PQR file of N, CA, C, O and H, with PARSE charges and radii, in Angstrom:
ATOM      1  N   MET A   1      74.954  57.824 141.357 -0.4000 1.5000
ATOM      2  CA  MET A   1      74.814  58.210 139.955 -0.0000 2.0000
ATOM      3  C   MET A   1      75.222  59.673 139.752  0.5500 1.7000
ATOM      4  O   MET A   1      75.914  60.002 138.789 -0.5500 1.4000
ATOM      5  N   ARG A   2      74.790  60.538 140.659 -0.4000 1.5000
ATOM      6  CA  ARG A   2      75.140  61.952 140.545 -0.0000 2.0000
ATOM      7  C   ARG A   2      76.647  62.153 140.658  0.5500 1.7000
ATOM      8  O   ARG A   2      77.222  63.013 139.990 -0.5500 1.4000
ATOM      9  H   ARG A   2      74.228  60.270 141.441  0.4000 1.0000
ATOM     10  N   LEU A   3      77.266  61.364 141.498 -0.4000 1.5000
ATOM     11  CA  LEU A   3      78.713  61.470 141.679 -0.0000 2.0000
ATOM     12  C   LEU A   3      79.450  61.117 140.389  0.5500 1.7000
ATOM     13  O   LEU A   3      80.446  61.756 140.050 -0.5500 1.4000
ATOM     14  H   LEU A   3      76.799  60.666 142.040  0.4000 1.0000
ATOM     15  N   VAL A   4      78.972  60.116 139.676 -0.4000 1.5000
ATOM     16  CA  VAL A   4      79.575  59.718 138.401 -0.0000 2.0000
ATOM     17  C   VAL A   4      79.405  60.830 137.374  0.5500 1.7000
ATOM     18  O   VAL A   4      80.353  61.155 136.660 -0.5500 1.4000
ATOM     19  H   VAL A   4      78.163  59.597 139.952  0.4000 1.0000
ATOM     20  N   LEU A   5      78.219  61.418 137.286 -0.4000 1.5000
ATOM     21  CA  LEU A   5      77.984  62.515 136.341 -0.0000 2.0000
ATOM     22  C   LEU A   5      78.850  63.729 136.680  0.5500 1.7000
ATOM     23  O   LEU A   5      79.365  64.397 135.783 -0.5500 1.4000
ATOM     24  H   LEU A   5      77.448  61.154 137.866  0.4000 1.0000
ATOM     25  N   LEU A   6      79.007  64.007 137.953 -0.4000 1.5000
ATOM     26  CA  LEU A   6      79.863  65.118 138.370 -0.0000 2.0000
ATOM     27  C   LEU A   6      81.318  64.851 138.000  0.5500 1.7000
ATOM     28  O   LEU A   6      82.018  65.759 137.551 -0.5500 1.4000
ATOM     29  H   LEU A   6      78.589  63.464 138.681  0.4000 1.0000
ATOM     30  N   ALA A   7      81.774  63.629 138.183 -0.4000 1.5000
ATOM     31  CA  ALA A   7      83.148  63.264 137.830 -0.0000 2.0000
ATOM     32  C   ALA A   7      83.370  63.379 136.325  0.5500 1.7000
ATOM     33  O   ALA A   7      84.419  63.853 135.890 -0.5500 1.4000
ATOM     34  H   ALA A   7      81.205  62.892 138.548  0.4000 1.0000
ATOM     35  N   VAL A   8      82.398  62.953 135.531 -0.4000 1.5000
ATOM     36  CA  VAL A   8      82.502  63.061 134.072 -0.0000 2.0000
ATOM     37  C   VAL A   8      82.527  64.526 133.651  0.5500 1.7000
ATOM     38  O   VAL A   8      83.309  64.905 132.779 -0.5500 1.4000
ATOM     39  H   VAL A   8      81.545  62.568 135.885  0.4000 1.0000
ATOM     40  N   ALA A   9      81.691  65.345 134.253 -0.4000 1.5000
ATOM     41  CA  ALA A   9      81.658  66.769 133.916 -0.0000 2.0000
ATOM     42  C   ALA A   9      82.988  67.438 134.251  0.5500 1.7000
ATOM     43  O   ALA A   9      83.484  68.251 133.471 -0.5500 1.4000
ATOM     44  H   ALA A   9      81.055  65.037 134.961  0.4000 1.0000
ATOM     45  N   VAL A  10      83.558  67.111 135.381 -0.4000 1.5000
ATOM     46  CA  VAL A  10      84.858  67.676 135.766 -0.0000 2.0000
ATOM     47  C   VAL A  10      85.937  67.203 134.801  0.5500 1.7000
ATOM     48  O   VAL A  10      86.792  67.993 134.403 -0.5500 1.4000
ATOM     49  H   VAL A  10      83.155  66.451 136.015  0.4000 1.0000
ATOM     50  N   ALA A  11      85.914  65.939 134.421 -0.4000 1.5000
ATOM     51  CA  ALA A  11      86.902  65.405 133.485 -0.0000 2.0000
ATOM     52  C   ALA A  11      86.805  66.105 132.134  0.5500 1.7000
ATOM     53  O   ALA A  11      87.825  66.433 131.528 -0.5500 1.4000
ATOM     54  H   ALA A  11      85.219  65.297 134.744  0.4000 1.0000
ATOM     55  N   VAL A  12      85.586  66.335 131.660 -0.4000 1.5000
ATOM     56  CA  VAL A  12      85.390  67.037 130.384 -0.0000 2.0000
ATOM     57  C   VAL A  12      85.938  68.454 130.479  0.5500 1.7000
ATOM     58  O   VAL A  12      86.613  68.920 129.560 -0.5500 1.4000
ATOM     59  H   VAL A  12      84.757  66.069 132.151  0.4000 1.0000
ATOM     60  N   LEU A  13      85.660  69.133 131.565 -0.4000 1.5000
ATOM     61  CA  LEU A  13      86.176  70.491 131.742 -0.0000 2.0000
ATOM     62  C   LEU A  13      87.698  70.516 131.734  0.5500 1.7000
ATOM     63  O   LEU A  13      88.311  71.374 131.098 -0.5500 1.4000
ATOM     64  H   LEU A  13      85.112  68.754 132.311  0.4000 1.0000
ATOM     65  N   VAL A  14      88.297  69.578 132.437 -0.4000 1.5000
ATOM     66  CA  VAL A  14      89.760  69.545 132.517 -0.0000 2.0000
ATOM     67  C   VAL A  14      90.372  69.200 131.167  0.5500 1.7000
ATOM     68  O   VAL A  14      91.340  69.833 130.746 -0.5500 1.4000
ATOM     69  H   VAL A  14      87.799  68.881 132.953  0.4000 1.0000
ATOM     70  N   VAL A  15      89.824  68.216 130.495 -0.4000 1.5000
ATOM     71  CA  VAL A  15      90.408  67.736 129.239 -0.0000 2.0000
ATOM     72  C   VAL A  15      90.222  68.735 128.100  0.5500 1.7000
ATOM     73  O   VAL A  15      91.140  68.920 127.302 -0.5500 1.4000
ATOM     74  H   VAL A  15      89.037  67.702 130.837  0.4000 1.0000
ATOM     75  N   PHE A  16      89.079  69.374 128.002 -0.4000 1.5000
ATOM     76  CA  PHE A  16      88.793  70.227 126.855 -0.0000 2.0000
ATOM     77  C   PHE A  16      88.966  71.721 127.124  0.5500 1.7000
ATOM     78  O   PHE A  16      89.523  72.440 126.294 -0.5500 1.4000
ATOM     79  H   PHE A  16      88.333  69.224 128.651  0.4000 1.0000
ATOM     80  N   LEU A  17      88.505  72.179 128.246 -0.4000 1.5000
ATOM     81  CA  LEU A  17      88.524  73.620 128.491 -0.0000 2.0000
ATOM     82  C   LEU A  17      89.861  74.142 129.002  0.5500 1.7000
ATOM     83  O   LEU A  17      90.238  75.269 128.680 -0.5500 1.4000
ATOM     84  H   LEU A  17      88.053  71.595 128.920  0.4000 1.0000
ATOM     85  N   LEU A  18      90.576  73.363 129.779 -0.4000 1.5000
ATOM     86  CA  LEU A  18      91.846  73.837 130.313 -0.0000 2.0000
ATOM     87  C   LEU A  18      92.862  74.147 129.209  0.5500 1.7000
ATOM     88  O   LEU A  18      93.478  75.212 129.254 -0.5500 1.4000
ATOM     89  H   LEU A  18      90.269  72.448 130.041  0.4000 1.0000
ATOM     90  N   PRO A  19      93.065  73.269 128.222 -0.5600 1.5000
ATOM     91  CA  PRO A  19      93.985  73.628 127.127  0.2800 2.0000
ATOM     92  C   PRO A  19      93.509  74.850 126.333  0.5500 1.7000
ATOM     93  O   PRO A  19      94.325  75.655 125.885 -0.5500 1.4000
ATOM     94  N   LEU A  20      92.204  74.985 126.160 -0.4000 1.5000
ATOM     95  CA  LEU A  20      91.667  76.142 125.449 -0.0000 2.0000
ATOM     96  C   LEU A  20      91.966  77.427 126.212  0.5500 1.7000
ATOM     97  O   LEU A  20      92.366  78.429 125.620 -0.5500 1.4000
ATOM     98  H   LEU A  20      91.541  74.330 126.523  0.4000 1.0000
ATOM     99  N   LEU A  21      91.774  77.393 127.505 -0.4000 1.5000
ATOM    100  CA  LEU A  21      92.063  78.575 128.321 -0.0000 2.0000
ATOM    101  C   LEU A  21      93.549  78.912 128.320  0.5500 1.7000
ATOM    102  O   LEU A  21      93.915  80.087 128.345 -0.5500 1.4000
ATOM    103  H   LEU A  21      91.449  76.579 127.986  0.4000 1.0000
ATOM    104  N   ARG A  22      94.391  77.920 128.293 -0.4000 1.5000
ATOM    105  CA  ARG A  22      95.840  78.167 128.241 -0.0000 2.0000
ATOM    106  C   ARG A  22      96.230  78.847 126.933  0.5500 1.7000
ATOM    107  O   ARG A  22      97.077  79.741 126.928 -0.5500 1.4000
ATOM    108  H   ARG A  22      94.094  76.965 128.273  0.4000 1.0000
ATOM    109  N   ARG A  23      95.625  78.435 125.834 -0.4000 1.5000
ATOM    110  CA  ARG A  23      95.932  79.053 124.542 -0.0000 2.0000
ATOM    111  C   ARG A  23      95.447  80.487 124.467  0.5500 1.7000
ATOM    112  O   ARG A  23      96.090  81.336 123.850 -0.5500 1.4000
ATOM    113  H   ARG A  23      94.938  77.709 125.838  0.4000 1.0000
ATOM    114  N   LEU A  24      94.318  80.755 125.091 -0.4000 1.5000
ATOM    115  CA  LEU A  24      93.752  82.100 125.045 -0.0000 2.0000
ATOM    116  C   LEU A  24      94.450  83.061 126.002  0.5500 1.7000
ATOM    117  O   LEU A  24      94.381  84.277 125.825 -0.5500 1.4000
ATOM    118  H   LEU A  24      93.795  80.066 125.592  0.4000 1.0000
ATOM    119  N   ALA A  25      95.111  82.523 127.000 -0.4000 1.5000
ATOM    120  CA  ALA A  25      95.795  83.381 127.968 -0.0000 2.0000
ATOM    121  C   ALA A  25      96.942  84.108 127.276  0.5500 1.7000
ATOM    122  O   ALA A  25      97.602  83.558 126.394 -0.5500 1.4000
ATOM    123  H   ALA A  25      95.167  81.535 127.144  0.4000 1.0000
ATOM    124  N   ALA A  26      97.165  85.330 127.684 -0.4000 1.5000
ATOM    125  CA  ALA A  26      98.242  86.130 127.087 -0.0000 2.0000
ATOM    126  C   ALA A  26      99.594  85.524 127.449  0.5500 1.7000
ATOM    127  O   ALA A  26      99.793  85.074 128.577 -0.5500 1.4000
ATOM    128  H   ALA A  26      96.629  85.777 128.401  0.4000 1.0000
ATOM    129  N   PRO A  27     100.524  85.513 126.493 -0.5600 1.5000
ATOM    130  CA  PRO A  27     101.859  84.990 126.802  0.2800 2.0000
ATOM    131  C   PRO A  27     102.558  85.908 127.802  0.5500 1.7000
ATOM    132  O   PRO A  27     102.233  87.090 127.918 -0.5500 1.4000
ATOM    133  N   ALA A  28     103.496  85.354 128.499 -0.4000 1.5000
ATOM    134  CA  ALA A  28     104.238  86.132 129.495 -0.0000 2.0000
ATOM    135  C   ALA A  28     104.991  87.265 128.804  0.5500 1.7000
ATOM    136  O   ALA A  28     105.568  87.080 127.732 -0.5500 1.4000
ATOM    137  H   ALA A  28     103.760  84.395 128.405  0.4000 1.0000
ATOM    138  N   ALA A  29     104.977  88.417 129.422 -0.4000 1.5000
ATOM    139  CA  ALA A  29     105.669  89.575 128.849 -0.0000 2.0000
ATOM    140  C   ALA A  29     107.172  89.342 128.895  0.5500 1.7000
ATOM    141  O   ALA A  29     107.725  88.924 129.913 -0.5500 1.4000
ATOM    142  H   ALA A  29     104.508  88.567 130.293  0.4000 1.0000
ATOM    143  N   ARG A  30     107.807  89.619 127.789 -0.4000 1.5000
ATOM    144  CA  ARG A  30     109.261  89.472 127.707 -0.0000 2.0000
ATOM    145  C   ARG A  30     109.884  90.855 127.637  0.5500 1.7000
ATOM    146  O   ARG A  30     109.283  91.782 127.093 -0.5500 1.4000
ATOM    147  H   ARG A  30     107.357  89.959 126.962  0.4000 1.0000
ATOM    148  N   PRO A  31     111.071  91.000 128.178 -0.5600 1.5000
ATOM    149  CA  PRO A  31     111.734  92.298 128.047  0.2800 2.0000
ATOM    150  C   PRO A  31     112.117  92.531 126.584  0.5500 1.7000
ATOM    151  O   PRO A  31     112.405  91.573 125.866 -0.5500 1.4000
ATOM    152  N   PRO A  32     112.123  93.776 126.135 -0.5600 1.5000
ATOM    153  CA  PRO A  32     112.475  94.040 124.733  0.2800 2.0000
ATOM    154  C   PRO A  32     113.911  93.622 124.446  0.5500 1.7000
ATOM    155  O   PRO A  32     114.805  93.760 125.281 -0.5500 1.4000
ATOM    156  N   ARG A  33     114.099  93.106 123.236 -0.4000 1.5000
ATOM    157  CA  ARG A  33     115.442  92.702 122.834 -0.0000 2.0000
ATOM    158  C   ARG A  33     116.256  93.926 122.448  0.5500 1.7000
ATOM    159  O   ARG A  33     115.729  94.884 121.881 -0.5500 1.4000
ATOM    160  H   ARG A  33     113.373  92.994 122.558  0.4000 1.0000
ATOM    161  N   ALA A  34     117.516  93.885 122.753 -0.4000 1.5000
ATOM    162  CA  ALA A  34     118.406  94.979 122.384 -0.0000 2.0000
ATOM    163  C   ALA A  34     118.656  94.928 120.878  0.5500 1.7000
ATOM    164  O   ALA A  34     118.740  93.851 120.287 -0.5500 1.4000
ATOM    165  H   ALA A  34     117.944  93.107 123.213  0.4000 1.0000
ATOM    166  N   LEU A  35     118.773  96.085 120.281 -0.4000 1.5000
ATOM    167  CA  LEU A  35     119.070  96.143 118.854 -0.0000 2.0000
ATOM    168  C   LEU A  35     120.499  95.690 118.612  0.5500 1.7000
ATOM    169  O   LEU A  35     121.390  95.943 119.424 -0.5500 1.4000
ATOM    170  H   LEU A  35     118.705  96.959 120.761  0.4000 1.0000
ATOM    171  N   ALA A  36     120.706  95.026 117.501 -0.4000 1.5000
ATOM    172  CA  ALA A  36     122.046  94.571 117.167 -0.0000 2.0000
ATOM    173  C   ALA A  36     122.943  95.751 116.830  0.5500 1.7000
ATOM    174  O   ALA A  36     124.148  95.709 117.079 -0.5500 1.4000
ATOM    175  H   ALA A  36     119.983  94.821 116.842  0.4000 1.0000
ATOM    176  N   ASP A  37     122.372  96.788 116.275 -0.4000 1.5000
ATOM    177  CA  ASP A  37     123.145  97.968 115.905 -0.0000 2.0000
ATOM    178  C   ASP A  37     122.260  99.197 116.031  0.5500 1.7000
ATOM    179  O   ASP A  37     121.035  99.105 115.947 -0.5500 1.4000
ATOM    180  H   ASP A  37     121.393  96.822 116.073  0.4000 1.0000
ATOM    181  N   GLU A  38     122.876 100.320 116.227 -0.4000 1.5000
ATOM    182  CA  GLU A  38     122.164 101.582 116.426 -0.0000 2.0000
ATOM    183  C   GLU A  38     121.822 102.220 115.079  0.5500 1.7000
ATOM    184  O   GLU A  38     122.561 102.067 114.107 -0.5500 1.4000
ATOM    185  H   GLU A  38     123.871 100.394 116.295  0.4000 1.0000
ATOM    186  N   LEU A  39     120.701 102.933 115.029 -0.4000 1.5000
ATOM    187  CA  LEU A  39     120.333 103.699 113.841 -0.0000 2.0000
ATOM    188  C   LEU A  39     120.751 105.149 114.049  0.5500 1.7000
ATOM    189  O   LEU A  39     120.581 105.709 115.131 -0.5500 1.4000
ATOM    190  H   LEU A  39     120.100 103.058 115.818  0.4000 1.0000
ATOM    191  N   VAL A  40     121.299 105.743 113.000 -0.4000 1.5000
ATOM    192  CA  VAL A  40     121.705 107.149 113.037 -0.0000 2.0000
ATOM    193  C   VAL A  40     121.025 107.881 111.883  0.5500 1.7000
ATOM    194  O   VAL A  40     120.712 107.283 110.854 -0.5500 1.4000
ATOM    195  H   VAL A  40     121.437 105.288 112.121  0.4000 1.0000
ATOM    196  N   LYS A  41     120.799 109.185 112.069 -0.4000 1.5000
ATOM    197  CA  LYS A  41     120.078 109.977 111.071 -0.0000 2.0000
ATOM    198  C   LYS A  41     121.057 110.722 110.169  0.5500 1.7000
ATOM    199  O   LYS A  41     121.975 111.394 110.640 -0.5500 1.4000
ATOM    200  H   LYS A  41     121.053 109.671 112.905  0.4000 1.0000
ATOM    201  N   ASP A  42     120.843 110.589 108.879 -0.4000 1.5000
ATOM    202  CA  ASP A  42     121.636 111.311 107.885 -0.0000 2.0000
ATOM    203  C   ASP A  42     121.201 112.776 107.917  0.5500 1.7000
ATOM    204  O   ASP A  42     120.017 113.059 107.739 -0.5500 1.4000
ATOM    205  H   ASP A  42     120.098 110.044 108.496  0.4000 1.0000
ATOM    206  N   PRO A  43     122.135 113.724 108.139 -0.5600 1.5000
ATOM    207  CA  PRO A  43     121.749 115.132 108.219  0.2800 2.0000
ATOM    208  C   PRO A  43     121.336 115.742 106.876  0.5500 1.7000
ATOM    209  O   PRO A  43     120.732 116.814 106.855 -0.5500 1.4000
ATOM    210  N   VAL A  44     121.643 115.094 105.780 -0.4000 1.5000
ATOM    211  CA  VAL A  44     121.316 115.646 104.462 -0.0000 2.0000
ATOM    212  C   VAL A  44     119.920 115.213 104.017  0.5500 1.7000
ATOM    213  O   VAL A  44     119.065 116.057 103.749 -0.5500 1.4000
ATOM    214  H   VAL A  44     122.134 114.223 105.797  0.4000 1.0000
ATOM    215  N   CYS A  45     119.688 113.918 103.939 -0.4000 1.5000
ATOM    216  CA  CYS A  45     118.406 113.428 103.414 -0.0000 2.0000
ATOM    217  C   CYS A  45     117.442 112.970 104.508  0.5500 1.7000
ATOM    218  O   CYS A  45     116.323 112.553 104.209 -0.5500 1.4000
ATOM    219  H   CYS A  45     120.382 113.233 104.156  0.4000 1.0000
ATOM    220  N   GLN A  46     117.863 113.043 105.759 -0.4000 1.5000
ATOM    221  CA  GLN A  46     117.014 112.744 106.915 -0.0000 2.0000
ATOM    222  C   GLN A  46     116.578 111.280 107.013  0.5500 1.7000
ATOM    223  O   GLN A  46     115.597 110.977 107.691 -0.5500 1.4000
ATOM    224  H   GLN A  46     118.772 113.382 106.002  0.4000 1.0000
ATOM    225  N   THR A  47     117.288 110.378 106.351 -0.4000 1.5000
ATOM    226  CA  THR A  47     116.966 108.959 106.481 -0.0000 2.0000
ATOM    227  C   THR A  47     117.781 108.349 107.614  0.5500 1.7000
ATOM    228  O   THR A  47     118.815 108.885 108.014 -0.5500 1.4000
ATOM    229  H   THR A  47     118.085 110.624 105.800  0.4000 1.0000
ATOM    230  N   TYR A  48     117.300 107.225 108.120 -0.4000 1.5000
ATOM    231  CA  TYR A  48     118.023 106.524 109.175 -0.0000 2.0000
ATOM    232  C   TYR A  48     118.839 105.395 108.564  0.5500 1.7000
ATOM    233  O   TYR A  48     118.376 104.678 107.676 -0.5500 1.4000
ATOM    234  H   TYR A  48     116.461 106.790 107.795  0.4000 1.0000
ATOM    235  N   VAL A  49     120.059 105.253 109.058 -0.4000 1.5000
ATOM    236  CA  VAL A  49     121.007 104.290 108.525 -0.0000 2.0000
ATOM    237  C   VAL A  49     121.559 103.471 109.694  0.5500 1.7000
ATOM    238  O   VAL A  49     121.732 103.989 110.797 -0.5500 1.4000
ATOM    239  H   VAL A  49     120.435 105.835 109.779  0.4000 1.0000
ATOM    240  N   VAL A  50     121.830 102.200 109.445 -0.4000 1.5000
ATOM    241  CA  VAL A  50     122.490 101.379 110.456 -0.0000 2.0000
ATOM    242  C   VAL A  50     123.905 101.927 110.634  0.5500 1.7000
ATOM    243  O   VAL A  50     124.647 102.088 109.665 -0.5500 1.4000
ATOM    244  H   VAL A  50     121.690 101.779 108.549  0.4000 1.0000
ATOM    245  N   LYS A  51     124.263 102.209 111.876 -0.4000 1.5000
ATOM    246  CA  LYS A  51     125.521 102.897 112.175 -0.0000 2.0000
ATOM    247  C   LYS A  51     126.742 102.168 111.613  0.5500 1.7000
ATOM    248  O   LYS A  51     127.668 102.810 111.116 -0.5500 1.4000
ATOM    249  H   LYS A  51     123.660 102.078 112.663  0.4000 1.0000
ATOM    250  N   SER A  52     126.753 100.849 111.684 -0.4000 1.5000
ATOM    251  CA  SER A  52     127.915 100.094 111.210 -0.0000 2.0000
ATOM    252  C   SER A  52     128.070 100.155 109.690  0.5500 1.7000
ATOM    253  O   SER A  52     129.158  99.892 109.177 -0.5500 1.4000
ATOM    254  H   SER A  52     126.001 100.327 112.087  0.4000 1.0000
ATOM    255  N   ARG A  53     126.999 100.499 108.956 -0.4000 1.5000
ATOM    256  CA  ARG A  53     127.063 100.573 107.489 -0.0000 2.0000
ATOM    257  C   ARG A  53     127.121 102.002 106.962  0.5500 1.7000
ATOM    258  O   ARG A  53     127.218 102.209 105.752 -0.5500 1.4000
ATOM    259  H   ARG A  53     126.116 100.713 109.372  0.4000 1.0000
ATOM    260  N   ALA A  54     127.065 102.978 107.842 -0.4000 1.5000
ATOM    261  CA  ALA A  54     127.003 104.376 107.415 -0.0000 2.0000
ATOM    262  C   ALA A  54     128.365 104.876 106.951  0.5500 1.7000
ATOM    263  O   ALA A  54     129.410 104.408 107.404 -0.5500 1.4000
ATOM    264  H   ALA A  54     126.986 102.810 108.825  0.4000 1.0000
ATOM    265  N   VAL A  55     128.325 105.839 106.033 -0.4000 1.5000
ATOM    266  CA  VAL A  55     129.529 106.557 105.605 -0.0000 2.0000
ATOM    267  C   VAL A  55     129.770 107.630 106.658  0.5500 1.7000
ATOM    268  O   VAL A  55     128.846 108.357 107.021 -0.5500 1.4000
ATOM    269  H   VAL A  55     127.477 106.219 105.665  0.4000 1.0000
ATOM    270  N   THR A  56     131.004 107.739 107.154 -0.4000 1.5000
ATOM    271  CA  THR A  56     131.285 108.686 108.235 -0.0000 2.0000
ATOM    272  C   THR A  56     132.194 109.810 107.768  0.5500 1.7000
ATOM    273  O   THR A  56     133.036 109.639 106.886 -0.5500 1.4000
ATOM    274  H   THR A  56     131.755 107.148 106.859  0.4000 1.0000
ATOM    275  N   ARG A  57     131.997 110.955 108.384 -0.4000 1.5000
ATOM    276  CA  ARG A  57     132.866 112.114 108.182 -0.0000 2.0000
ATOM    277  C   ARG A  57     133.050 112.781 109.538  0.5500 1.7000
ATOM    278  O   ARG A  57     132.093 112.945 110.295 -0.5500 1.4000
ATOM    279  H   ARG A  57     131.313 111.094 109.101  0.4000 1.0000
ATOM    280  N   ALA A  58     134.290 113.165 109.838 -0.4000 1.5000
ATOM    281  CA  ALA A  58     134.574 113.868 111.091 -0.0000 2.0000
ATOM    282  C   ALA A  58     134.275 115.345 110.898  0.5500 1.7000
ATOM    283  O   ALA A  58     134.593 115.925 109.859 -0.5500 1.4000
ATOM    284  H   ALA A  58     135.067 113.032 109.223  0.4000 1.0000
ATOM    285  N   SER A  59     133.660 115.948 111.911 -0.4000 1.5000
ATOM    286  CA  SER A  59     133.391 117.383 111.872 -0.0000 2.0000
ATOM    287  C   SER A  59     133.678 117.952 113.254  0.5500 1.7000
ATOM    288  O   SER A  59     133.990 117.211 114.187 -0.5500 1.4000
ATOM    289  H   SER A  59     133.402 115.477 112.755  0.4000 1.0000
ATOM    290  N   ALA A  60     133.572 119.265 113.379 -0.4000 1.5000
ATOM    291  CA  ALA A  60     133.858 119.919 114.656 -0.0000 2.0000
ATOM    292  C   ALA A  60     132.913 119.430 115.752  0.5500 1.7000
ATOM    293  O   ALA A  60     133.296 119.375 116.921 -0.5500 1.4000
ATOM    294  H   ALA A  60     133.319 119.867 112.622  0.4000 1.0000
ATOM    295  N   GLY A  61     131.699 119.078 115.387 -0.4000 1.5000
ATOM    296  CA  GLY A  61     130.712 118.606 116.354 -0.0000 2.0000
ATOM    297  C   GLY A  61     130.808 117.117 116.644  0.5500 1.7000
ATOM    298  O   GLY A  61     130.000 116.589 117.408 -0.5500 1.4000
ATOM    299  H   GLY A  61     131.388 119.122 114.438  0.4000 1.0000
ATOM    300  N   GLY A  62     131.764 116.439 116.061 -0.4000 1.5000
ATOM    301  CA  GLY A  62     131.901 114.990 116.246 -0.0000 2.0000
ATOM    302  C   GLY A  62     131.782 114.270 114.922  0.5500 1.7000
ATOM    303  O   GLY A  62     131.959 114.872 113.863 -0.5500 1.4000
ATOM    304  H   GLY A  62     132.420 116.868 115.440  0.4000 1.0000
ATOM    305  N   THR A  63     131.489 113.016 114.976 -0.4000 1.5000
ATOM    306  CA  THR A  63     131.367 112.201 113.767 -0.0000 2.0000
ATOM    307  C   THR A  63     129.962 112.338 113.202  0.5500 1.7000
ATOM    308  O   THR A  63     128.975 112.257 113.933 -0.5500 1.4000
ATOM    309  H   THR A  63     131.344 112.528 115.836  0.4000 1.0000
ATOM    310  N   ARG A  64     129.883 112.544 111.902 -0.4000 1.5000
ATOM    311  CA  ARG A  64     128.593 112.600 111.192 -0.0000 2.0000
ATOM    312  C   ARG A  64     128.434 111.306 110.408  0.5500 1.7000
ATOM    313  O   ARG A  64     129.405 110.753 109.891 -0.5500 1.4000
ATOM    314  H   ARG A  64     130.685 112.609 111.308  0.4000 1.0000
ATOM    315  N   TYR A  65     127.203 110.836 110.328 -0.4000 1.5000
ATOM    316  CA  TYR A  65     126.901 109.583 109.640 -0.0000 2.0000
ATOM    317  C   TYR A  65     125.975 109.862 108.466  0.5500 1.7000
ATOM    318  O   TYR A  65     125.011 110.618 108.583 -0.5500 1.4000
ATOM    319  H   TYR A  65     126.415 111.285 110.748  0.4000 1.0000
ATOM    320  N   PHE A  66     126.287 109.235 107.320 -0.4000 1.5000
ATOM    321  CA  PHE A  66     125.540 109.466 106.088 -0.0000 2.0000
ATOM    322  C   PHE A  66     125.120 108.136 105.472  0.5500 1.7000
ATOM    323  O   PHE A  66     125.748 107.100 105.692 -0.5500 1.4000
ATOM    324  H   PHE A  66     127.071 108.621 107.225  0.4000 1.0000
ATOM    325  N   CYS A  67     124.037 108.194 104.692 -0.4000 1.5000
ATOM    326  CA  CYS A  67     123.544 106.982 104.042 -0.0000 2.0000
ATOM    327  C   CYS A  67     124.393 106.607 102.833  0.5500 1.7000
ATOM    328  O   CYS A  67     124.434 105.440 102.444 -0.5500 1.4000
ATOM    329  H   CYS A  67     123.527 109.036 104.514  0.4000 1.0000
ATOM    330  N   SER A  68     125.071 107.588 102.234 -0.4000 1.5000
ATOM    331  CA  SER A  68     125.864 107.314 101.037 -0.0000 2.0000
ATOM    332  C   SER A  68     126.995 108.325 100.917  0.5500 1.7000
ATOM    333  O   SER A  68     127.022 109.341 101.612 -0.5500 1.4000
ATOM    334  H   SER A  68     125.038 108.536 102.550  0.4000 1.0000
ATOM    335  N   ALA A  69     127.923 108.023 100.026 -0.4000 1.5000
ATOM    336  CA  ALA A  69     129.019 108.952  99.759 -0.0000 2.0000
ATOM    337  C   ALA A  69     128.483 110.234  99.128  0.5500 1.7000
ATOM    338  O   ALA A  69     129.051 111.307  99.330 -0.5500 1.4000
ATOM    339  H   ALA A  69     127.901 107.198  99.462  0.4000 1.0000
ATOM    340  N   GLU A  70     127.400 110.130  98.369 -0.4000 1.5000
ATOM    341  CA  GLU A  70     126.779 111.309  97.751 -0.0000 2.0000
ATOM    342  C   GLU A  70     126.273 112.280  98.816  0.5500 1.7000
ATOM    343  O   GLU A  70     126.504 113.484  98.703 -0.5500 1.4000
ATOM    344  H   GLU A  70     126.938 109.258  98.205  0.4000 1.0000
ATOM    345  N   CYS A  71     125.599 111.791  99.831 -0.4000 1.5000
ATOM    346  CA  CYS A  71     125.117 112.667 100.908 -0.0000 2.0000
ATOM    347  C   CYS A  71     126.287 113.257 101.690  0.5500 1.7000
ATOM    348  O   CYS A  71     126.236 114.418 102.096 -0.5500 1.4000
ATOM    349  H   CYS A  71     125.411 110.813  99.922  0.4000 1.0000
ATOM    350  N   ALA A  72     127.332 112.477 101.902 -0.4000 1.5000
ATOM    351  CA  ALA A  72     128.513 112.993 102.605 -0.0000 2.0000
ATOM    352  C   ALA A  72     129.161 114.107 101.790  0.5500 1.7000
ATOM    353  O   ALA A  72     129.599 115.110 102.353 -0.5500 1.4000
ATOM    354  H   ALA A  72     127.373 111.534 101.572  0.4000 1.0000
ATOM    355  N   ARG A  73     129.225 113.939 100.472 -0.4000 1.5000
ATOM    356  CA  ARG A  73     129.810 114.957  99.596 -0.0000 2.0000
ATOM    357  C   ARG A  73     128.959 116.220  99.608  0.5500 1.7000
ATOM    358  O   ARG A  73     129.496 117.327  99.660 -0.5500 1.4000
ATOM    359  H   ARG A  73     128.869 113.124 100.015  0.4000 1.0000
ATOM    360  N   ARG A  74     127.645 116.067  99.560 -0.4000 1.5000
ATOM    361  CA  ARG A  74     126.756 117.235  99.590 -0.0000 2.0000
ATOM    362  C   ARG A  74     126.863 117.979 100.917  0.5500 1.7000
ATOM    363  O   ARG A  74     126.749 119.205 100.944 -0.5500 1.4000
ATOM    364  H   ARG A  74     127.209 115.168  99.517  0.4000 1.0000
ATOM    365  N   PHE A  75     127.076 117.268 102.002 -0.4000 1.5000
ATOM    366  CA  PHE A  75     127.186 117.900 103.316 -0.0000 2.0000
ATOM    367  C   PHE A  75     128.474 118.715 103.428  0.5500 1.7000
ATOM    368  O   PHE A  75     128.465 119.830 103.950 -0.5500 1.4000
ATOM    369  H   PHE A  75     127.168 116.273 101.980  0.4000 1.0000
ATOM    370  N   THR A  76     129.583 118.152 102.935 -0.4000 1.5000
ATOM    371  CA  THR A  76     130.870 118.850 103.034 -0.0000 2.0000
ATOM    372  C   THR A  76     131.046 119.881 101.934  0.5500 1.7000
ATOM    373  O   THR A  76     131.933 120.731 102.022 -0.5500 1.4000
ATOM    374  H   THR A  76     129.590 117.247 102.511  0.4000 1.0000
ATOM    375  N   GLY A  77     130.222 119.823 100.906 -0.4000 1.5000
ATOM    376  CA  GLY A  77     130.295 120.804  99.825 -0.0000 2.0000
ATOM    377  C   GLY A  77     131.384 120.519  98.813  0.5500 1.7000
ATOM    378  O   GLY A  77     131.782 121.418  98.073 -0.5500 1.4000
ATOM    379  H   GLY A  77     129.502 119.133 100.835  0.4000 1.0000
ATOM    380  N   ASP A  78     131.873 119.301  98.761 -0.4000 1.5000
ATOM    381  CA  ASP A  78     132.926 118.934  97.784 -0.0000 2.0000
ATOM    382  C   ASP A  78     132.353 118.773  96.399  0.5500 1.7000
ATOM    383  O   ASP A  78     133.087 118.468  95.459 -0.5500 1.4000
ATOM    384  H   ASP A  78     131.550 118.570  99.362  0.4000 1.0000
TER
END
């Protein structure tokens, strides 16, 4: 009789508690995903812009990236 009760108790633990413990367990850590595009900082208004959508201007220090044509104009003084 005790063996039957022990078997039932083990079955209950396996059927009910094991799935609960699996759900509560932390998911496996994944490596961070790479960004599809880089963010660049506008030197005029200090906002960040997606590099592929930014307005660009060449300068002595390299390429500058702006959020809009207005910021690019203000930077160059036109």
